PyMOL Python script that loads the backbone (N, CA, C, O; Angstrom):
from pymol import cmd

cmd.read_pdbstr("""\
ATOM      1  N   MET A   1     114.174  99.608 113.038  1.00  0.00           N
ATOM      2  CA  MET A   1     115.326  99.669 112.106  1.00  0.00           C
ATOM      3  C   MET A   1     115.620  97.946 111.759  1.00  0.00           C
ATOM      4  O   MET A   1     115.810  97.121 112.653  1.00  0.00           O
ATOM      5  N   LEU A   2     115.612  97.621 110.293  1.00  0.00           N
ATOM      6  CA  LEU A   2     115.681  96.601 109.629  1.00  0.00           C
ATOM      7  C   LEU A   2     117.050  96.407 109.364  1.00  0.00           C
ATOM      8  O   LEU A   2     117.703  97.311 108.843  1.00  0.00           O
ATOM      9  N   LYS A   3     117.681  95.056 109.742  1.00  0.00           N
ATOM     10  CA  LYS A   3     118.569  94.514 109.362  1.00  0.00           C
ATOM     11  C   LYS A   3     118.726  94.498 107.360  1.00  0.00           C
ATOM     12  O   LYS A   3     117.831  94.372 106.525  1.00  0.00           O
ATOM     13  N   PRO A   4     119.995  94.652 107.199  1.00  0.00           N
ATOM     14  CA  PRO A   4     120.223  94.273 105.334  1.00  0.00           C
ATOM     15  C   PRO A   4     119.229  92.898 105.010  1.00  0.00           C
ATOM     16  O   PRO A   4     119.269  91.751 105.455  1.00  0.00           O
ATOM     17  N   GLY A   5     118.400  93.515 104.107  1.00  0.00           N
ATOM     18  CA  GLY A   5     117.682  92.036 103.602  1.00  0.00           C
ATOM     19  C   GLY A   5     116.011  91.978 104.443  1.00  0.00           C
ATOM     20  O   GLY A   5     114.986  91.537 103.924  1.00  0.00           O
ATOM     21  N   GLY A   6     116.110  92.422 105.519  1.00  0.00           N
ATOM     22  CA  GLY A   6     114.909  92.705 106.456  1.00  0.00           C
ATOM     23  C   GLY A   6     113.648  92.669 105.704  1.00  0.00           C
ATOM     24  O   GLY A   6     113.818  92.771 104.489  1.00  0.00           O
ATOM     25  N   ARG A   7     112.083  92.518 106.200  1.00  0.00           N
ATOM     26  CA  ARG A   7     111.274  92.984 105.423  1.00  0.00           C
ATOM     27  C   ARG A   7     110.431  93.246 106.293  1.00  0.00           C
ATOM     28  O   ARG A   7     110.418  92.662 107.377  1.00  0.00           O
ATOM     29  N   LEU A   8     109.704  94.042 106.005  1.00  0.00           N
ATOM     30  CA  LEU A   8     108.284  95.008 106.259  1.00  0.00           C
ATOM     31  C   LEU A   8     107.274  94.709 105.697  1.00  0.00           C
ATOM     32  O   LEU A   8     107.147  94.640 104.474  1.00  0.00           O
ATOM     33  N   ILE A   9     106.144  94.425 106.794  1.00  0.00           N
ATOM     34  CA  ILE A   9     104.929  94.172 106.465  1.00  0.00           C
ATOM     35  C   ILE A   9     103.836  94.933 107.248  1.00  0.00           C
ATOM     36  O   ILE A   9     103.535  94.846 108.439  1.00  0.00           O
ATOM     37  N   CYS A  10     103.252  95.804 106.133  1.00  0.00           N
ATOM     38  CA  CYS A  10     102.569  96.569 107.023  1.00  0.00           C
ATOM     39  C   CYS A  10     100.941  96.304 106.239  1.00  0.00           C
ATOM     40  O   CYS A  10     100.609  95.829 105.153  1.00  0.00           O
ATOM     41  N   VAL A  11     100.299  96.789 107.222  1.00  0.00           N
ATOM     42  CA  VAL A  11      98.762  96.502 106.889  1.00  0.00           C
ATOM     43  C   VAL A  11      98.147  97.821 107.815  1.00  0.00           C
ATOM     44  O   VAL A  11      98.205  97.976 109.035  1.00  0.00           O
ATOM     45  N   GLN A  12      97.547  98.692 106.785  1.00  0.00           N
ATOM     46  CA  GLN A  12      96.777  99.718 107.214  1.00  0.00           C
ATOM     47  C   GLN A  12      96.186 100.020 106.749  1.00  0.00           C
ATOM     48  O   GLN A  12      96.025  99.547 105.624  1.00  0.00           O
ATOM     49  N   PRO A  13      95.061 101.447 107.395  1.00  0.00           N
ATOM     50  CA  PRO A  13      93.828 101.609 106.577  1.00  0.00           C
ATOM     51  C   PRO A  13      94.185 102.416 105.430  1.00  0.00           C
ATOM     52  O   PRO A  13      95.208 103.094 105.333  1.00  0.00           O
ATOM     53  N   ASN A  14      92.663 102.216 104.000  1.00  0.00           N
ATOM     54  CA  ASN A  14      93.435 103.416 103.049  1.00  0.00           C
ATOM     55  C   ASN A  14      92.659 104.216 103.404  1.00  0.00           C
ATOM     56  O   ASN A  14      91.489 103.915 103.643  1.00  0.00           O
ATOM     57  N   PHE A  15      93.194 105.578 103.536  1.00  0.00           N
ATOM     58  CA  PHE A  15      92.030 106.775 103.329  1.00  0.00           C
ATOM     59  C   PHE A  15      91.059 106.615 101.786  1.00  0.00           C
ATOM     60  O   PHE A  15      89.833 106.701 101.724  1.00  0.00           O
ATOM     61  N   ARG A  16      91.667 106.453 101.042  1.00  0.00           N
ATOM     62  CA  ARG A  16      91.397 106.683  99.684  1.00  0.00           C
ATOM     63  C   ARG A  16      89.887 105.734  99.368  1.00  0.00           C
ATOM     64  O   ARG A  16      89.077 105.860  98.450  1.00  0.00           O
ATOM     65  N   LEU A  17      89.911 104.682 100.628  1.00  0.00           N
ATOM     66  CA  LEU A  17      88.847 103.523 100.250  1.00  0.00           C
ATOM     67  C   LEU A  17      87.495 103.829 101.237  1.00  0.00           C
ATOM     68  O   LEU A  17      86.296 103.580 101.112  1.00  0.00           O
ATOM     69  N   GLU A  18      88.381 104.554 102.371  1.00  0.00           N
ATOM     70  CA  GLU A  18      87.217 104.814 103.440  1.00  0.00           C
ATOM     71  C   GLU A  18      86.955 106.204 104.174  1.00  0.00           C
ATOM     72  O   GLU A  18      86.448 106.296 105.292  1.00  0.00           O
ATOM     73  N   PRO A  19      87.388 107.310 103.355  1.00  0.00           N
ATOM     74  CA  PRO A  19      87.625 108.612 103.844  1.00  0.00           C
ATOM     75  C   PRO A  19      86.572 108.984 105.385  1.00  0.00           C
ATOM     76  O   PRO A  19      86.858 109.241 106.555  1.00  0.00           O
ATOM     77  N   ARG A  20      85.394 108.855 104.687  1.00  0.00           N
ATOM     78  CA  ARG A  20      84.593 109.031 106.241  1.00  0.00           C
ATOM     79  C   ARG A  20      84.661 108.217 107.553  1.00  0.00           C
ATOM     80  O   ARG A  20      84.067 108.660 108.536  1.00  0.00           O
ATOM     81  N   ARG A  21      85.326 107.089 107.630  1.00  0.00           N
ATOM     82  CA  ARG A  21      85.348 106.607 108.849  1.00  0.00           C
ATOM     83  C   ARG A  21      87.027 105.782 108.930  1.00  0.00           C
ATOM     84  O   ARG A  21      87.565 104.800 109.443  1.00  0.00           O
ATOM     85  N   TYR A  22      87.295 106.776 108.179  1.00  0.00           N
ATOM     86  CA  TYR A  22      88.987 106.757 108.802  1.00  0.00           C
ATOM     87  C   TYR A  22      89.532 107.279 109.846  1.00  0.00           C
ATOM     88  O   TYR A  22      90.662 107.021 110.260  1.00  0.00           O
ATOM     89  N   PHE A  23      88.698 108.090 110.352  1.00  0.00           N
ATOM     90  CA  PHE A  23      89.362 108.923 111.756  1.00  0.00           C
ATOM     91  C   PHE A  23      88.226 108.156 112.840  1.00  0.00           C
ATOM     92  O   PHE A  23      88.307 108.557 114.001  1.00  0.00           O
ATOM     93  N   ASP A  24      87.345 107.259 112.602  1.00  0.00           N
ATOM     94  CA  ASP A  24      86.567 106.806 113.620  1.00  0.00           C
ATOM     95  C   ASP A  24      87.492 106.546 114.644  1.00  0.00           C
ATOM     96  O   ASP A  24      87.194 106.939 115.772  1.00  0.00           O
ATOM     97  N   ASP A  25      88.841 105.803 114.423  1.00  0.00           N
ATOM     98  CA  ASP A  25      89.568 105.401 115.323  1.00  0.00           C
ATOM     99  C   ASP A  25      90.773 106.278 115.873  1.00  0.00           C
ATOM    100  O   ASP A  25      91.757 106.386 115.141  1.00  0.00           O
ATOM    101  N   TYR A  26      90.771 106.747 116.789  1.00  0.00           N
ATOM    102  CA  TYR A  26      91.651 108.081 117.120  1.00  0.00           C
ATOM    103  C   TYR A  26      93.106 108.035 117.488  1.00  0.00           C
ATOM    104  O   TYR A  26      93.887 108.768 118.094  1.00  0.00           O
ATOM    105  N   THR A  27      93.178 106.266 116.552  1.00  0.00           N
ATOM    106  CA  THR A  27      95.131 106.162 116.848  1.00  0.00           C
ATOM    107  C   THR A  27      95.910 106.731 115.134  1.00  0.00           C
ATOM    108  O   THR A  27      97.088 106.575 114.815  1.00  0.00           O
ATOM    109  N   HIS A  28      94.771 107.412 114.256  1.00  0.00           N
ATOM    110  CA  HIS A  28      94.935 107.554 112.771  1.00  0.00           C
ATOM    111  C   HIS A  28      95.324 109.042 113.219  1.00  0.00           C
ATOM    112  O   HIS A  28      94.584 109.731 113.921  1.00  0.00           O
ATOM    113  N   LYS A  29      96.224 109.342 112.867  1.00  0.00           N
ATOM    114  CA  LYS A  29      96.779 110.493 113.200  1.00  0.00           C
ATOM    115  C   LYS A  29      97.603 110.931 111.508  1.00  0.00           C
ATOM    116  O   LYS A  29      98.047 112.074 111.404  1.00  0.00           O
ATOM    117  N   GLN A  30      97.690 110.312 110.738  1.00  0.00           N
ATOM    118  CA  GLN A  30      98.481 110.989 109.101  1.00  0.00           C
ATOM    119  C   GLN A  30      97.772 110.176 108.327  1.00  0.00           C
ATOM    120  O   GLN A  30      97.750 108.969 108.567  1.00  0.00           O
ATOM    121  N   ILE A  31      96.960 110.820 107.089  1.00  0.00           N
ATOM    122  CA  ILE A  31      96.363 109.813 106.026  1.00  0.00           C
ATOM    123  C   ILE A  31      97.088 109.427 105.317  1.00  0.00           C
ATOM    124  O   ILE A  31      98.089 110.101 105.074  1.00  0.00           O
ATOM    125  N   TYR A  32      96.867 108.095 104.648  1.00  0.00           N
ATOM    126  CA  TYR A  32      97.864 107.654 103.781  1.00  0.00           C
ATOM    127  C   TYR A  32      96.977 106.960 102.757  1.00  0.00           C
ATOM    128  O   TYR A  32      96.106 106.184 103.152  1.00  0.00           O
ATOM    129  N   THR A  33      97.119 107.150 101.732  1.00  0.00           N
ATOM    130  CA  THR A  33      96.460 106.005 100.761  1.00  0.00           C
ATOM    131  C   THR A  33      97.366 104.910 100.491  1.00  0.00           C
ATOM    132  O   THR A  33      98.396 104.852 101.163  1.00  0.00           O
ATOM    133  N   ASP A  34      97.119 103.965  99.540  1.00  0.00           N
ATOM    134  CA  ASP A  34      98.100 102.854  99.182  1.00  0.00           C
ATOM    135  C   ASP A  34      98.902 103.718  98.198  1.00  0.00           C
ATOM    136  O   ASP A  34     100.009 103.260  97.911  1.00  0.00           O
ATOM    137  N   VAL A  35      98.637 104.602  97.765  1.00  0.00           N
ATOM    138  CA  VAL A  35      99.952 105.347  96.561  1.00  0.00           C
ATOM    139  C   VAL A  35     100.594 106.290  97.590  1.00  0.00           C
ATOM    140  O   VAL A  35     101.807 106.445  97.446  1.00  0.00           O
ATOM    141  N   SER A  36     100.168 106.769  98.324  1.00  0.00           N
ATOM    142  CA  SER A  36     101.408 107.909  99.177  1.00  0.00           C
ATOM    143  C   SER A  36     101.792 106.811 100.263  1.00  0.00           C
ATOM    144  O   SER A  36     102.990 106.529 100.225  1.00  0.00           O
ATOM    145  N   PHE A  37     101.082 106.153 101.186  1.00  0.00           N
ATOM    146  CA  PHE A  37     102.429 104.878 101.885  1.00  0.00           C
ATOM    147  C   PHE A  37     103.696 104.464 101.206  1.00  0.00           C
ATOM    148  O   PHE A  37     104.878 104.772 101.364  1.00  0.00           O
ATOM    149  N   ARG A  38     103.149 103.779 100.516  1.00  0.00           N
ATOM    150  CA  ARG A  38     104.183 103.688  99.395  1.00  0.00           C
ATOM    151  C   ARG A  38     105.116 104.291  98.775  1.00  0.00           C
ATOM    152  O   ARG A  38     106.303 103.971  98.841  1.00  0.00           O
ATOM    153  N   ASP A  39     104.503 105.525  97.901  1.00  0.00           N
ATOM    154  CA  ASP A  39     105.414 107.151  98.118  1.00  0.00           C
ATOM    155  C   ASP A  39     106.605 107.538  99.382  1.00  0.00           C
ATOM    156  O   ASP A  39     107.691 108.100  99.241  1.00  0.00           O
ATOM    157  N   PHE A  40     105.865 106.937 100.821  1.00  0.00           N
ATOM    158  CA  PHE A  40     106.784 107.320 102.063  1.00  0.00           C
ATOM    159  C   PHE A  40     107.821 106.645 102.360  1.00  0.00           C
ATOM    160  O   PHE A  40     108.816 106.887 103.043  1.00  0.00           O
ATOM    161  N   LEU A  41     107.361 105.488 101.579  1.00  0.00           N
ATOM    162  CA  LEU A  41     108.110 104.411 102.159  1.00  0.00           C
ATOM    163  C   LEU A  41     109.235 104.158 101.223  1.00  0.00           C
ATOM    164  O   LEU A  41     110.236 103.616 101.692  1.00  0.00           O
ATOM    165  N   GLU A  42     109.205 104.543  99.693  1.00  0.00           N
ATOM    166  CA  GLU A  42     110.436 104.373  99.058  1.00  0.00           C
ATOM    167  C   GLU A  42     111.264 105.896  99.332  1.00  0.00           C
ATOM    168  O   GLU A  42     112.486 105.843  99.196  1.00  0.00           O
ATOM    169  N   ALA A  43     110.802 106.918  99.618  1.00  0.00           N
ATOM    170  CA  ALA A  43     111.257 108.354  99.592  1.00  0.00           C
ATOM    171  C   ALA A  43     112.458 108.227 100.745  1.00  0.00           C
ATOM    172  O   ALA A  43     113.571 108.752 100.698  1.00  0.00           O
ATOM    173  N   ASN A  44     111.859 107.303 101.883  1.00  0.00           N
ATOM    174  CA  ASN A  44     112.497 106.676 103.147  1.00  0.00           C
ATOM    175  C   ASN A  44     113.797 105.613 102.988  1.00  0.00           C
ATOM    176  O   ASN A  44     114.484 105.170 103.908  1.00  0.00           O
ATOM    177  N   GLY A  45     113.942 105.313 101.419  1.00  0.00           N
ATOM    178  CA  GLY A  45     114.821 104.580 101.085  1.00  0.00           C
ATOM    179  C   GLY A  45     114.312 103.092 101.243  1.00  0.00           C
ATOM    180  O   GLY A  45     115.271 102.322 101.181  1.00  0.00           O
ATOM    181  N   LEU A  46     113.060 102.419 101.435  1.00  0.00           N
ATOM    182  CA  LEU A  46     113.063 101.295 101.341  1.00  0.00           C
ATOM    183  C   LEU A  46     112.608 100.705  99.777  1.00  0.00           C
ATOM    184  O   LEU A  46     112.091 101.532  99.026  1.00  0.00           O
ATOM    185  N   LYS A  47     112.773  99.420  99.321  1.00  0.00           N
ATOM    186  CA  LYS A  47     112.153  99.002  98.295  1.00  0.00           C
ATOM    187  C   LYS A  47     110.720  98.325  98.324  1.00  0.00           C
ATOM    188  O   LYS A  47     110.716  97.132  98.629  1.00  0.00           O
ATOM    189  N   VAL A  48     109.670  98.842  98.085  1.00  0.00           N
ATOM    190  CA  VAL A  48     108.272  98.062  97.952  1.00  0.00           C
ATOM    191  C   VAL A  48     108.485  96.988  96.558  1.00  0.00           C
ATOM    192  O   VAL A  48     108.789  97.316  95.411  1.00  0.00           O
ATOM    193  N   ILE A  49     108.272  95.925  96.982  1.00  0.00           N
ATOM    194  CA  ILE A  49     108.373  94.734  96.811  1.00  0.00           C
ATOM    195  C   ILE A  49     106.918  94.086  96.136  1.00  0.00           C
ATOM    196  O   ILE A  49     106.965  93.414  95.106  1.00  0.00           O
ATOM    197  N   HIS A  50     105.604  94.382  96.865  1.00  0.00           N
ATOM    198  CA  HIS A  50     104.230  94.401  96.489  1.00  0.00           C
ATOM    199  C   HIS A  50     103.211  95.453  97.458  1.00  0.00           C
ATOM    200  O   HIS A  50     103.286  95.754  98.649  1.00  0.00           O
ATOM    201  N   CYS A  51     102.252  95.851  96.395  1.00  0.00           N
ATOM    202  CA  CYS A  51     101.696  96.682  97.381  1.00  0.00           C
ATOM    203  C   CYS A  51     100.280  96.364  97.024  1.00  0.00           C
ATOM    204  O   CYS A  51      99.354  96.883  97.647  1.00  0.00           O
TER     205      CYS A  51
END
""", "prot")
cmd.dss("prot")
cmd.show_as("cartoon", "prot")
cmd.util.cbc("prot")
cmd.orient("prot")
């Protein structure tokens, strides 16, 4: 949960750039690209400032 005016900074693997290696890490449960992750955040009420 973020406080009003709080910031969330994310670093994530990008499936679009490395599809063959994406699941080499067993913790990667969901596929996101730079576009789909931004859409996910905005759909959940967050304002994306920089991507």
